[in-house]
Backbone as ProteinMPNN parsed JSONL, in Angstrom:
{"seq_chain_A": "PPSGFLIQDTKKRPTHQNNLNNQYQFQNYIEGSNNEFAKNAAMAVANKPGENNFNPLILYGGVGLGKTHLMHAIGNEVVDKNPDLRVVVVTSEKFTLDFVNSLRKNKTIEFAQRYRAADILLIDDIQFMNGKEAMQEEFFHTFNALLDKGSQIIVSADRAPNKLLRIQERIKSRFSGGLVVDIQKPDFNLRTKIVRQKLEELGKLYSDQIKIPKEIQDYISTEISASIREL", "coords_chain_A": {"N_chain_A": [[162.5, 17.842, 120.699], [163.83, 20.156, 123.207], [166.16, 18.846, 125.604], [164.824, 17.353, 128.501], [162.285, 18.316, 128.258], [158.895, 17.404, 128.07], [156.737, 16.004, 125.77], [153.346, 16.315, 125.702], [150.211, 14.687, 125.233], [147.689, 16.58, 124.132], [145.077, 16.079, 123.634], [142.036, 15.437, 125.082], [141.121, 12.617, 126.949], [138.334, 10.284, 126.542], [135.833, 10.469, 129.04], [134.106, 8.467, 129.781], [133.655, 4.928, 129.357], [133.307, 3.397, 126.164], [132.026, 1.615, 123.275], [132.932, 2.353, 120.784], [134.044, 2.179, 117.415], [137.034, 3.237, 116.361], [137.906, 3.408, 113.771], [135.857, 4.153, 112.165], [135.037, 7.027, 110.83], [133.895, 10.359, 109.934], [135.496, 11.491, 107.969], [136.521, 9.368, 106.487], [134.323, 8.275, 105.362], [132.867, 7.49, 102.457], [131.281, 9.547, 100.227], [128.3, 9.677, 98.261], [125.649, 9.943, 95.808], [123.744, 8.297, 96.894], [123.976, 8.357, 99.656], [124.402, 10.884, 100.591], [122.578, 12.675, 101.867], [122.096, 11.265, 104.224], [124.649, 11.306, 105.429], [124.99, 14.079, 105.832], [122.904, 14.593, 107.634], [123.722, 13.001, 109.764], [126.097, 14.314, 110.484], [125.057, 16.754, 111.305], [123.683, 15.957, 113.6], [125.844, 15.056, 115.12], [127.172, 17.454, 115.573], [125.388, 18.942, 117.133], [124.171, 17.265, 119.34], [121.049, 16.094, 120.465], [120.021, 18.631, 120.376], [118.643, 19.317, 118.127], [116.337, 18.941, 115.353], [116.396, 16.365, 114.65], [115.766, 14.043, 116.19], [114.461, 11.144, 117.314], [117.231, 10.003, 115.221], [116.859, 8.028, 112.469], [118.388, 5.595, 110.636], [118.136, 3.747, 107.759], [118.425, 0.844, 105.641], [119.727, -1.601, 103.286], [121.89, -4.496, 103.923], [125.295, -3.809, 104.642], [125.617, -1.15, 103.727], [126.684, 1.02, 104.989], [125.537, 2.025, 107.326], [126.267, 1.407, 109.998], [128.845, 2.458, 110.024], [128.313, 5.235, 109.809], [126.924, 5.643, 112.219], [128.862, 5.093, 114.205], [130.662, 7.03, 113.47], [129.312, 9.349, 114.202], [129.296, 9.016, 117.005], [132.097, 9.004, 117.524], [132.813, 11.585, 116.675], [131.377, 13.156, 118.469], [132.536, 12.411, 120.943], [135.14, 13.266, 120.512], [134.797, 16.03, 120.507], [133.537, 16.545, 122.922], [134.525, 14.979, 125.497], [133.329, 14.4, 127.907], [130.738, 13.648, 127.582], [128.394, 10.995, 127.779], [128.484, 8.315, 125.798], [126.706, 5.714, 124.478], [126.917, 2.844, 122.696], [125.442, 0.186, 121.02], [124.422, -3.04, 119.866], [121.184, -4.301, 118.898], [120.954, -6.923, 119.676], [122.838, -7.113, 121.749], [121.717, -5.318, 123.576], [119.38, -6.699, 124.134], [120.455, -9.053, 125.265], [121.705, -7.989, 127.546], [119.451, -7.114, 128.889], [118.044, -9.532, 129.359], [119.9, -10.834, 131.009], [119.847, -9.088, 133.176], [117.316, -9.59, 134.155], [117.563, -12.242, 134.989], [119.427, -11.984, 137.017], [118.173, -10.356, 138.714], [118.524, -7.579, 138.426], [117.321, -5.404, 137.177], [116.904, -2.715, 137.68], [119.485, -1.64, 137.744], [120.185, -2.132, 135.109], [118.37, -0.441, 133.728], [119.2, 2.056, 134.707], [121.804, 2.213, 133.689], [121.506, 2.426, 130.887], [119.777, 4.583, 130.663], [121.254, 6.637, 131.545], [122.67, 7.594, 129.466], [123.993, 10.109, 127.308], [124.046, 10.082, 124.63], [122.553, 7.635, 122.746], [123.154, 4.909, 120.755], [121.75, 2.545, 118.76], [122.125, -0.357, 116.995], [120.793, -2.174, 114.224], [117.956, -2.519, 114.844], [115.867, -4.131, 114.102], [116.147, -6.684, 115.076], [114.897, -6.8, 117.463], [112.423, -7.765, 117.123], [109.339, -9.19, 118.068], [110.045, -9.585, 120.738], [108.572, -8.947, 123.407], [108.712, -8.123, 126.191], [111.253, -7.007, 126.295], [111.001, -4.993, 124.385], [109.206, -3.395, 125.719], [110.793, -2.392, 127.816], [112.699, -1.037, 126.289], [111.084, 0.936, 125.13], [110.389, 2.549, 127.335], [112.926, 3.354, 128.13], [113.678, 4.787, 125.856], [111.783, 6.913, 125.943], [112.542, 8.099, 128.381], [115.107, 9.027, 127.798], [114.629, 10.876, 125.73], [113.108, 12.721, 127.147], [114.992, 13.859, 128.839], [116.596, 15.14, 127.095], [118.519, 13.739, 125.67], [120.306, 12.353, 122.847], [119.167, 10.118, 120.344], [120.052, 7.534, 118.181], [119.253, 5.286, 115.674], [119.573, 2.285, 113.812], [118.296, 0.357, 111.072], [117.149, -2.359, 108.977], [115.133, -1.744, 107.332], [112.401, 0.547, 106.596], [110.825, 2.294, 109.368], [107.98, 1.885, 109.443], [107.811, -0.539, 108.225], [108.871, -2.431, 109.84], [108.772, -5.595, 111.343], [106.692, -7.118, 113.786], [107.238, -5.266, 115.765], [106.381, -3.054, 118.329], [103.649, -0.842, 117.766], [103.658, 1.664, 118.958], [106.345, 2.14, 119.351], [107.283, 2.26, 116.723], [105.884, 4.497, 115.947], [107.1, 6.448, 117.52], [109.644, 6.421, 116.384], [109.062, 7.459, 113.857], [108.611, 10.051, 114.503], [110.951, 11.438, 114.468], [113.798, 12.043, 112.398], [113.824, 10.219, 109.501], [115.901, 8.362, 107.485], [116.724, 7.102, 104.366], [119.138, 4.925, 103.134], [120.387, 4.265, 100.096], [121.349, 1.722, 97.654], [124.735, 1.832, 96.462], [125.651, 3.76, 93.569], [127.315, 3.252, 90.363], [129.41, 5.117, 90.12], [129.985, 5.811, 92.789], [130.777, 3.327, 93.741], [133.151, 2.891, 92.303], [134.7, 4.949, 93.388], [134.948, 4.026, 95.988], [136.426, 1.659, 95.616], [138.835, 2.768, 94.639], [139.662, 4.29, 96.855], [140.06, 2.304, 98.793], [142.142, 0.913, 97.618], [144.134, 2.847, 97.746], [144.424, 3.014, 100.531], [145.361, 0.427, 101.071], [147.697, 0.549, 99.618], [149.231, 2.381, 101.076], [149.525, 0.903, 103.366], [150.966, -1.311, 102.544], [153.302, -0.305, 101.423], [152.867, 0.746, 98.832], [152.684, -1.464, 97.161], [150.45, -2.649, 96.19], [148.717, -3.075, 93.327], [146.215, -2.593, 90.957], [144.896, -2.89, 87.782], [143.004, -0.363, 85.98], [140.86, -1.333, 84.434], [140.24, -3.668, 85.746], [139.511, -2.699, 88.222], [137.161, -1.366, 87.45], [135.69, -3.556, 86.629], [135.312, -4.944, 89.057], [133.794, -3.005, 90.377], [131.537, -3.043, 88.843], [130.543, -5.659, 88.982], [130.041, -6.151, 91.716], [127.481, -4.874, 93.284], [125.619, -4.454, 95.302], [126.414, -4.406, 98.043], [128.432, -2.424, 100.069], [130.195, -3.347, 101.952], [130.835, -5.932, 100.997], [132.018, -5.163, 98.615]], "CA_chain_A": [[162.354, 18.896, 121.699], [164.997, 20.296, 124.089], [166.272, 17.828, 126.648], [164.122, 17.658, 129.738], [160.909, 18.701, 127.988], [158.028, 16.266, 127.803], [155.613, 16.274, 124.872], [152.124, 15.749, 126.26], [149.061, 14.587, 124.334], [146.728, 17.573, 124.615], [143.712, 15.629, 123.376], [141.442, 14.899, 126.302], [140.599, 11.259, 126.812], [136.931, 10.134, 126.922], [135.61, 10.242, 130.464], [133.336, 7.236, 129.97], [133.957, 3.827, 128.453], [132.339, 3.173, 125.093], [132.424, 0.56, 122.34], [133.051, 2.949, 119.461], [135.12, 1.752, 116.527], [137.733, 4.46, 115.964], [138.159, 3.407, 112.332], [134.693, 4.73, 111.492], [135.054, 8.479, 110.969], [133.255, 11.042, 108.822], [136.447, 11.797, 106.907], [136.735, 8.225, 105.593], [133.033, 7.805, 104.864], [132.841, 7.927, 101.063], [129.957, 10.121, 99.97], [127.751, 9.622, 96.912], [124.249, 10.378, 95.722], [122.882, 7.404, 97.669], [124.127, 8.519, 101.105], [124.777, 12.273, 100.903], [121.659, 13.229, 102.855], [122.328, 10.558, 105.487], [125.884, 11.816, 106.027], [124.756, 15.446, 106.305], [122.058, 14.494, 108.825], [124.564, 12.453, 110.838], [127.021, 15.366, 110.917], [124.266, 17.736, 112.055], [123.446, 15.368, 114.915], [127.122, 15.035, 115.847], [127.521, 18.821, 115.956], [124.497, 19.394, 118.205], [123.359, 16.122, 119.77], [119.917, 16.39, 121.336], [119.613, 20.024, 120.237], [118.218, 19.491, 116.744], [115.041, 18.335, 115.042], [116.648, 15.011, 114.157], [115.812, 13.175, 117.362], [115.604, 10.294, 116.982], [117.678, 9.853, 113.838], [116.702, 6.641, 112.05], [119.081, 5.282, 109.389], [117.752, 2.404, 107.339], [118.875, 0.402, 104.328], [120.147, -2.996, 103.245], [123.128, -4.905, 104.597], [126.563, -3.373, 104.086], [125.516, 0.132, 103.036], [127.374, 2.073, 105.726], [124.774, 2.548, 108.467], [127.083, 1.277, 111.205], [129.936, 3.425, 109.895], [127.79, 6.566, 110.146], [126.584, 5.695, 113.637], [130.091, 5.206, 114.982], [131.249, 8.335, 113.146], [128.626, 10.31, 115.071], [129.818, 8.848, 118.355], [133.497, 9.437, 117.582], [132.851, 13.043, 116.56], [130.878, 13.705, 119.732], [133.538, 12.175, 121.985], [136.291, 14.134, 120.231], [134.474, 17.414, 120.863], [133.153, 16.633, 124.335], [134.801, 13.67, 126.099], [132.549, 14.177, 129.122], [129.426, 13.098, 127.253], [128.316, 9.534, 127.891], [128.025, 7.733, 124.535], [126.451, 4.276, 124.596], [126.659, 2.237, 121.393], [125.107, -1.207, 121.291], [123.525, -3.693, 118.917], [119.937, -4.691, 119.565], [121.196, -8.217, 120.322], [123.513, -6.868, 123.032], [120.719, -4.711, 124.448], [118.5, -7.798, 124.551], [121.212, -9.928, 126.171], [121.851, -7.278, 128.819], [118.139, -7.103, 129.552], [117.77, -10.89, 129.844], [120.791, -11.084, 132.159], [119.377, -8.298, 134.317], [116.165, -10.307, 134.714], [118.048, -13.445, 135.672], [120.18, -11.604, 138.216], [117.342, -9.411, 139.472], [119.218, -6.293, 138.382], [116.675, -4.592, 136.139], [117.081, -1.292, 138.009], [120.826, -1.272, 137.288], [120.123, -2.111, 133.647], [117.682, 0.781, 133.315], [120.039, 3.213, 135.047], [122.977, 2.264, 132.82], [121.142, 2.91, 129.558], [119.101, 5.881, 130.736], [122.252, 7.66, 131.875], [123.363, 7.975, 128.236], [123.745, 11.379, 126.628], [123.772, 9.659, 123.26], [122.355, 6.19, 122.641], [123.163, 4.414, 119.383], [121.345, 1.14, 118.724], [122.282, -0.879, 115.638], [119.975, -3.321, 113.814], [116.812, -2.572, 115.744], [114.901, -5.134, 113.642], [116.295, -7.933, 115.82], [114.042, -6.772, 118.641], [111.072, -8.193, 116.744], [108.673, -10.242, 118.825], [110.497, -9.671, 122.135], [107.663, -7.958, 123.984], [109.204, -7.565, 127.456], [112.406, -6.173, 125.997], [110.487, -3.804, 123.712], [108.607, -2.568, 126.765], [111.895, -1.705, 128.481], [113.268, -0.105, 125.333], [110.151, 2.053, 124.971], [110.513, 3.439, 128.493], [114.268, 3.947, 128.036], [113.564, 5.759, 124.762], [111.061, 8.088, 126.449], [113.327, 8.743, 129.432], [116.215, 9.73, 127.165], [114.093, 12.056, 125.039], [112.654, 13.686, 128.154], [116.133, 14.582, 129.419], [117.33, 15.816, 126.033], [119.573, 12.908, 125.081], [120.168, 12.052, 121.422], [119.003, 8.698, 120.028], [120.28, 7.161, 116.784], [118.871, 3.888, 115.494], [119.659, 1.776, 112.444], [117.417, -0.775, 110.773], [117.297, -2.823, 107.6], [113.954, -1.301, 106.578], [111.741, 1.726, 107.152], [110.126, 1.992, 110.617], [106.628, 1.353, 109.246], [107.906, -1.89, 107.662], [109.454, -3.328, 110.827], [107.838, -6.654, 111.707], [106.543, -7.505, 115.191], [107.707, -4.196, 116.64], [105.198, -2.355, 118.821], [103.257, 0.322, 116.969], [104.038, 2.9, 119.643], [107.771, 2.343, 119.096], [107.405, 2.708, 115.332], [105.364, 5.866, 115.91], [108.155, 7.289, 118.08], [110.689, 6.515, 115.365], [108.603, 8.321, 112.769], [108.576, 11.423, 114.987], [112.248, 12.071, 114.243], [114.198, 12.077, 110.991], [114.013, 8.877, 108.955], [116.735, 8.524, 106.293], [116.939, 5.884, 103.587], [120.42, 4.826, 102.444], [120.202, 3.412, 98.931], [122.528, 1.025, 97.149], [125.656, 2.766, 95.793], [125.706, 3.698, 92.116], [128.624, 2.836, 89.835], [130.425, 6.133, 90.425], [130.386, 5.677, 94.193], [131.502, 2.067, 93.903], [134.525, 3.073, 91.815], [135.396, 5.777, 94.376], [135.265, 3.168, 97.137], [137.527, 0.778, 95.215], [140.058, 3.562, 94.571], [140.114, 4.656, 98.204], [140.577, 1.115, 99.463], [143.455, 0.632, 97.038], [145.066, 3.82, 98.321], [144.684, 2.612, 101.91], [146.215, -0.763, 101.031], [149.0, 0.976, 99.128], [149.961, 2.965, 102.208], [149.803, -0.157, 104.33], [151.96, -2.246, 101.997], [154.346, 0.455, 100.721], [152.502, 0.957, 97.425], [152.885, -2.692, 96.395], [149.164, -3.142, 95.713], [148.374, -2.452, 92.055], [145.145, -3.248, 90.207], [144.604, -2.086, 86.593], [141.714, 0.327, 86.011], [139.791, -2.168, 83.881], [139.864, -4.626, 86.791], [138.752, -1.909, 89.191], [135.82, -1.152, 86.893], [135.001, -4.844, 86.636], [134.881, -5.179, 90.44], [132.739, -2.038, 90.691], [130.346, -3.424, 88.089], [130.023, -6.96, 89.41], [129.573, -6.103, 93.107], [126.673, -3.657, 93.247], [124.633, -4.346, 96.374], [126.95, -4.217, 99.392], [129.733, -1.769, 100.198], [131.045, -4.24, 102.739], [131.326, -6.957, 100.094], [132.907, -4.491, 97.664]], "C_chain_A": [[163.607, 19.002, 122.556], [164.983, 19.242, 125.18], [165.555, 18.281, 127.914], [162.68, 18.092, 129.527], [160.108, 17.464, 127.598], [156.902, 16.699, 126.885], [154.389, 15.567, 125.429], [151.032, 15.727, 125.201], [147.98, 15.511, 124.875], [145.287, 17.166, 124.382], [143.153, 14.944, 124.617], [140.845, 13.519, 126.049], [139.114, 11.206, 127.186], [136.794, 9.814, 128.406], [134.959, 8.89, 130.712], [133.77, 6.184, 128.951], [132.883, 3.757, 127.366], [132.879, 2.101, 124.157], [132.564, 1.095, 120.927], [134.245, 2.371, 118.703], [135.793, 3.005, 115.97], [138.034, 4.531, 114.48], [137.024, 4.067, 111.554], [134.619, 6.224, 111.791], [134.325, 9.107, 109.776], [134.227, 11.232, 107.657], [136.755, 10.603, 106.014], [135.421, 7.554, 105.186], [132.861, 8.361, 103.449], [131.421, 8.311, 100.676], [129.576, 10.003, 98.5], [126.299, 10.036, 96.942], [123.337, 9.535, 96.6], [122.911, 7.697, 99.177], [124.448, 9.948, 101.536], [123.888, 12.864, 101.987], [121.869, 12.584, 104.223], [123.573, 11.077, 106.188], [125.675, 13.217, 106.586], [123.909, 15.45, 107.575], [122.87, 13.998, 110.014], [125.526, 13.51, 111.369], [126.287, 16.446, 111.709], [123.988, 17.24, 113.471], [124.724, 15.385, 115.746], [127.513, 16.427, 116.333], [126.674, 19.33, 117.118], [123.601, 18.243, 118.659], [122.267, 16.53, 120.746], [119.383, 17.796, 121.209], [119.141, 20.329, 118.815], [116.853, 18.839, 116.555], [115.174, 16.897, 114.574], [116.744, 14.03, 115.322], [114.48, 12.459, 117.543], [115.996, 10.403, 115.505], [117.624, 8.37, 113.509], [117.39, 6.466, 110.7], [118.674, 3.874, 108.966], [118.211, 2.125, 105.914], [119.356, -1.033, 104.428], [121.473, -3.234, 103.95], [124.337, -4.313, 103.871], [126.527, -2.055, 103.354], [126.093, 1.3, 103.842], [126.614, 2.661, 106.903], [125.612, 2.524, 109.744], [128.24, 2.269, 111.181], [129.463, 4.813, 110.315], [127.487, 6.682, 111.633], [127.834, 5.866, 114.499], [130.798, 6.53, 114.698], [130.62, 9.433, 113.994], [129.212, 10.235, 116.478], [131.249, 9.327, 118.497], [133.627, 10.946, 117.513], [132.425, 13.694, 117.869], [131.917, 13.576, 120.831], [134.762, 13.06, 121.775], [136.031, 15.569, 120.701], [134.144, 17.574, 122.338], [133.331, 15.27, 124.998], [133.964, 13.376, 127.342], [131.163, 13.607, 128.84], [129.48, 11.567, 127.292], [127.684, 8.974, 126.616], [127.891, 6.225, 124.726], [126.09, 3.747, 123.215], [126.505, 0.736, 121.596], [124.281, -1.757, 120.139], [122.244, -4.075, 119.654], [120.088, -6.05, 120.238], [121.853, -8.038, 121.683], [122.554, -6.241, 124.034], [119.793, -5.786, 125.008], [119.202, -8.707, 125.554], [121.39, -9.282, 127.53], [120.547, -7.295, 129.597], [117.812, -8.476, 130.14], [118.627, -11.2, 131.062], [120.343, -10.303, 133.395], [118.158, -8.947, 134.965], [116.608, -11.514, 135.533], [118.714, -13.116, 137.002], [119.421, -10.618, 139.1], [118.017, -8.041, 139.565], [118.63, -5.384, 137.303], [116.834, -3.097, 136.409], [118.447, -0.815, 137.519], [120.878, -1.198, 135.77], [119.511, -0.803, 133.154], [118.549, 2.007, 133.563], [121.21, 3.354, 134.085], [122.62, 2.86, 131.454], [120.504, 4.293, 129.606], [120.04, 7.001, 131.17], [122.952, 8.194, 130.629], [122.992, 9.393, 127.803], [123.444, 11.136, 125.156], [123.669, 8.136, 123.255], [122.278, 5.815, 121.168], [122.84, 2.924, 119.412], [121.333, 0.665, 117.272], [121.367, -2.088, 115.424], [118.778, -3.542, 114.737], [115.817, -3.661, 115.357], [114.997, -6.443, 114.413], [115.551, -7.917, 117.153], [112.656, -7.354, 118.353], [110.574, -9.345, 117.605], [109.066, -10.354, 120.287], [109.756, -8.6, 122.945], [108.201, -7.313, 125.261], [110.373, -6.621, 127.211], [111.986, -4.896, 125.275], [109.846, -2.845, 124.709], [109.695, -1.748, 127.474], [112.526, -0.673, 127.548], [112.387, 1.132, 125.165], [110.3, 3.049, 126.112], [111.899, 4.097, 128.531], [114.28, 5.054, 126.992], [112.914, 7.045, 125.263], [111.88, 8.846, 127.49], [114.476, 9.555, 128.827], [115.738, 10.987, 126.434], [113.688, 13.129, 126.039], [113.818, 14.487, 128.733], [117.048, 15.192, 128.36], [118.473, 15.036, 125.437], [119.264, 12.629, 123.611], [120.078, 10.539, 121.224], [119.223, 8.507, 118.532], [120.045, 5.665, 116.663], [119.1, 3.497, 114.039], [118.759, 0.559, 112.3], [117.613, -1.173, 109.312], [116.116, -2.437, 106.723], [113.333, -0.097, 107.27], [110.97, 1.355, 108.416], [108.735, 1.38, 110.412], [106.62, -0.043, 108.641], [108.517, -2.887, 108.654], [108.406, -4.328, 111.31], [107.872, -6.926, 113.206], [107.267, -6.544, 116.134], [106.483, -3.386, 117.046], [104.933, -1.083, 118.024], [103.687, 1.622, 117.644], [105.523, 3.193, 119.469], [107.975, 2.862, 117.679], [106.905, 4.139, 115.189], [106.403, 6.842, 116.448], [109.284, 7.49, 117.069], [110.301, 7.517, 114.283], [108.54, 9.781, 113.192], [109.895, 12.158, 114.836], [112.534, 12.186, 112.761], [114.514, 10.658, 110.539], [114.728, 9.01, 107.611], [116.993, 7.164, 105.655], [118.314, 5.95, 102.916], [120.271, 3.8, 101.323], [121.49, 2.674, 98.573], [123.422, 2.008, 96.391], [125.594, 2.624, 94.275], [127.134, 3.38, 91.672], [129.719, 3.826, 90.204], [130.916, 6.018, 91.86], [131.182, 4.396, 94.394], [132.941, 2.192, 93.407], [135.337, 3.934, 92.776], [135.827, 4.939, 95.576], [136.443, 2.254, 96.812], [138.844, 1.552, 95.195], [140.584, 3.907, 95.961], [140.698, 3.456, 98.928], [141.949, 0.727, 98.918], [144.509, 1.582, 97.591], [145.427, 3.439, 99.753], [145.616, 1.397, 101.963], [147.62, -0.406, 100.554], [149.852, 1.566, 100.225], [150.382, 1.887, 103.201], [150.936, -1.065, 103.854], [152.974, -1.543, 101.094], [154.108, 0.506, 99.213], [152.724, -0.283, 96.561], [151.587, -3.252, 95.83], [148.792, -2.379, 94.45], [147.269, -3.264, 91.378], [144.817, -2.371, 89.001], [143.189, -1.508, 86.634], [140.596, -0.55, 85.482], [139.33, -3.217, 84.885], [139.089, -3.912, 87.898], [137.315, -1.714, 88.722], [135.013, -2.437, 86.9], [134.464, -5.165, 88.028], [133.7, -4.278, 90.779], [131.44, -2.371, 89.981], [129.695, -4.678, 88.661], [129.446, -6.934, 90.824], [128.821, -4.793, 93.293], [125.801, -3.433, 94.479], [125.225, -3.923, 97.714], [128.314, -3.555, 99.372], [130.692, -2.651, 100.974], [131.654, -5.327, 101.865], [132.312, -6.364, 99.087], [134.296, -4.28, 98.268]], "O_chain_A": [[164.378, 18.046, 122.633], [163.922, 18.802, 125.623], [165.665, 19.432, 128.337], [161.925, 18.227, 130.49], [160.598, 16.591, 126.881], [156.187, 17.655, 127.184], [154.4, 14.349, 125.608], [150.938, 16.634, 124.374], [147.418, 15.264, 125.943], [144.368, 17.824, 124.871], [143.735, 13.989, 125.131], [140.153, 13.296, 125.056], [138.664, 11.974, 128.036], [137.537, 9.0, 128.954], [135.221, 8.242, 131.725], [134.193, 6.505, 127.84], [131.707, 4.022, 127.617], [134.049, 1.726, 124.238], [132.337, 0.361, 119.965], [135.304, 2.112, 119.275], [135.188, 3.747, 115.196], [138.382, 5.597, 113.971], [137.213, 4.491, 110.414], [134.192, 6.631, 112.871], [134.157, 8.468, 108.737], [133.831, 11.144, 106.494], [137.209, 10.793, 104.885], [135.41, 6.412, 104.725], [132.725, 9.571, 103.269], [130.489, 7.513, 100.783], [130.404, 10.2, 97.61], [125.779, 10.434, 97.984], [122.273, 9.997, 97.011], [121.982, 7.329, 99.896], [124.732, 10.197, 102.708], [124.385, 13.486, 102.926], [121.826, 13.26, 105.251], [123.565, 11.271, 107.404], [126.13, 13.517, 107.689], [124.171, 16.229, 108.492], [122.732, 14.502, 111.129], [125.745, 13.594, 112.577], [126.829, 16.991, 112.671], [124.05, 18.012, 114.428], [124.691, 15.693, 116.937], [128.12, 16.563, 117.395], [127.166, 20.055, 117.983], [122.4, 18.25, 118.388], [122.525, 17.224, 121.73], [118.395, 18.14, 121.858], [119.232, 21.468, 118.357], [116.292, 18.26, 117.485], [114.197, 16.279, 114.152], [117.708, 13.27, 115.417], [113.479, 13.087, 117.886], [115.208, 10.832, 114.662], [118.256, 7.552, 114.177], [117.015, 7.118, 109.726], [118.846, 2.919, 109.724], [118.363, 3.034, 105.097], [119.391, -1.614, 105.512], [122.091, -2.318, 104.493], [124.395, -4.315, 102.642], [127.325, -1.843, 102.442], [125.996, 2.45, 103.414], [127.011, 3.701, 107.429], [125.658, 3.508, 110.482], [128.577, 2.855, 112.21], [130.137, 5.492, 111.09], [127.766, 7.715, 112.243], [127.856, 6.69, 115.413], [131.455, 7.089, 115.576], [131.312, 10.342, 114.453], [129.577, 11.253, 117.067], [131.588, 9.987, 119.48], [134.456, 11.532, 118.21], [133.037, 14.662, 118.322], [132.156, 14.529, 121.574], [135.354, 13.547, 122.738], [136.925, 16.235, 121.222], [134.434, 18.61, 122.938], [132.384, 14.486, 125.055], [133.896, 12.229, 127.784], [130.487, 13.135, 129.754], [130.466, 10.944, 126.896], [126.487, 9.144, 126.386], [128.853, 5.548, 125.09], [125.084, 4.149, 122.631], [127.325, 0.096, 122.254], [123.524, -1.02, 119.507], [122.225, -4.161, 120.882], [119.438, -6.317, 121.25], [121.491, -8.706, 122.651], [122.574, -6.591, 125.214], [119.464, -5.787, 126.194], [118.619, -9.088, 126.569], [121.244, -9.944, 128.558], [120.541, -7.47, 130.815], [117.357, -8.576, 131.28], [118.137, -11.766, 132.04], [120.446, -10.793, 134.52], [117.982, -8.866, 136.181], [116.095, -11.77, 136.622], [118.591, -13.855, 137.978], [119.946, -10.113, 140.093], [118.075, -7.429, 140.632], [119.361, -4.682, 136.604], [116.892, -2.3, 135.472], [118.565, 0.27, 136.95], [121.528, -0.319, 135.205], [120.062, -0.141, 132.274], [118.622, 2.899, 132.718], [121.576, 4.466, 133.704], [123.351, 3.701, 130.931], [120.676, 5.087, 128.681], [119.663, 8.173, 131.163], [123.738, 9.137, 130.716], [121.842, 9.816, 127.917], [122.693, 11.879, 124.524], [124.579, 7.439, 123.702], [121.445, 6.335, 120.426], [123.568, 2.135, 120.015], [120.622, 1.215, 116.431], [121.188, -2.915, 116.319], [118.614, -4.61, 115.327], [115.007, -4.077, 116.185], [114.052, -7.232, 114.415], [115.571, -8.903, 117.89], [111.814, -7.425, 119.248], [111.276, -10.329, 117.837], [108.472, -11.149, 121.016], [110.258, -7.493, 123.138], [108.153, -6.091, 125.402], [110.474, -5.567, 127.839], [112.551, -3.831, 125.523], [109.937, -1.627, 124.556], [109.527, -0.55, 127.701], [112.849, 0.437, 127.971], [112.895, 2.25, 125.068], [110.333, 4.258, 125.884], [112.027, 5.259, 128.917], [114.828, 6.131, 127.224], [113.432, 8.138, 125.034], [111.913, 10.076, 127.49], [114.779, 10.65, 129.3], [116.376, 12.037, 126.516], [113.905, 14.317, 125.8], [113.656, 15.657, 129.08], [118.128, 15.694, 128.67], [119.322, 15.613, 124.758], [118.108, 12.665, 123.189], [120.812, 9.775, 121.85], [118.65, 9.228, 117.716], [120.569, 4.876, 117.449], [118.847, 4.293, 113.134], [118.495, -0.166, 113.26], [118.174, -0.417, 108.519], [116.083, -2.75, 105.532], [113.697, 0.237, 108.398], [110.503, 0.222, 108.536], [108.356, 0.456, 111.132], [105.567, -0.674, 108.546], [108.661, -4.066, 108.33], [107.284, -3.947, 111.644], [108.94, -6.962, 113.819], [107.828, -6.947, 117.152], [105.641, -3.066, 116.207], [105.852, -0.35, 117.658], [104.045, 2.581, 116.961], [105.927, 4.355, 119.441], [108.748, 3.795, 117.459], [107.444, 4.909, 114.394], [106.573, 7.934, 115.905], [109.81, 8.593, 116.922], [111.123, 8.324, 113.849], [108.428, 10.664, 112.341], [109.958, 13.369, 115.049], [111.625, 12.4, 111.96], [115.362, 9.982, 111.12], [114.234, 9.681, 106.705], [117.42, 6.214, 106.312], [118.619, 6.915, 102.215], [120.057, 2.615, 101.577], [122.563, 2.957, 99.107], [122.916, 2.925, 95.745], [125.498, 1.514, 93.752], [128.04, 3.256, 92.495], [130.828, 3.427, 90.558], [132.114, 6.115, 92.122], [132.16, 4.385, 95.142], [133.855, 1.652, 94.031], [136.528, 3.69, 92.968], [136.921, 5.115, 96.112], [137.351, 2.09, 97.628], [139.861, 1.053, 95.678], [141.785, 3.83, 96.22], [141.719, 3.575, 99.605], [142.814, 0.269, 99.665], [145.637, 1.177, 97.872], [146.589, 3.528, 100.149], [146.534, 1.338, 102.78], [148.608, -0.976, 101.018], [151.05, 1.293, 100.308], [151.457, 1.955, 103.796], [151.754, -1.528, 104.648], [153.447, -2.122, 100.116], [155.034, 0.331, 98.42], [152.929, -0.163, 95.353], [151.61, -4.223, 95.074], [148.575, -1.168, 94.496], [147.382, -4.482, 91.244], [144.486, -1.199, 89.184], [142.289, -2.087, 87.243], [139.489, -0.523, 86.02], [138.164, -3.613, 84.879], [138.129, -4.456, 88.443], [136.371, -1.875, 89.496], [133.807, -2.423, 87.145], [133.321, -5.598, 88.179], [132.726, -4.719, 91.389], [130.361, -2.022, 90.46], [128.475, -4.756, 88.808], [128.465, -7.624, 91.101], [129.429, -3.733, 93.44], [125.293, -2.329, 94.678], [124.599, -3.158, 98.447], [129.244, -4.054, 98.739], [131.885, -2.688, 100.671], [132.846, -5.618, 101.971], [133.318, -6.988, 98.751], [135.178, -3.728, 97.611]]}, "name": "protein", "num_of_chains": 1, "seq": "PPSGFLIQDTKKRPTHQNNLNNQYQFQNYIEGSNNEFAKNAAMAVANKPGENNFNPLILYGGVGLGKTHLMHAIGNEVVDKNPDLRVVVVTSEKFTLDFVNSLRKNKTIEFAQRYRAADILLIDDIQFMNGKEAMQEEFFHTFNALLDKGSQIIVSADRAPNKLLRIQERIKSRFSGGLVVDIQKPDFNLRTKIVRQKLEELGKLYSDQIKIPKEIQDYISTEISASIREL"}
């Protein structure tokens, strides 16, 4: 640019702090027959959070199938389009820890206010709330308060809501009132696409020095069939 001119970043920064992983975006989420519907539902939620019939959105499936990636992709898309929205992303363990600490410090009101102020609440691995009755009670009221004010809720679990163990029936009923999406294990075609993309990413990172013959790629895609994370 001409001397004396300053190039400014025109992208508005998020107004509120969040724990989103910027690496998880829709554009690098590899789509296949096992997750196409889940991705489309997630994108619909990201485009109109709280203004769709997918509230809450429940994503469930085994370990390493991309549920967390989709959840963070929703949050990142929302923040990119509207930095003023308050996006809260948390694991169920962190939610539980925050709740326990609020009890110890006699700050339950502050805890409730922090989570109920969210415009979008994303809770990962909800199954770890099993058996924690007091915490489930707080979550139930937070859930209702957010729905009442039009906030979007996205939850992930390792199984369908009706199969969650030691979770209150009223919570499972609330989950079933939204959109429940099953993410299946990736088929061979999707696994090969994932291997190719990861090789391309590594190639860019290491100046194209990473080379794996196609027969080895196919072998990896065949042998590792259950978890995208492991793949």
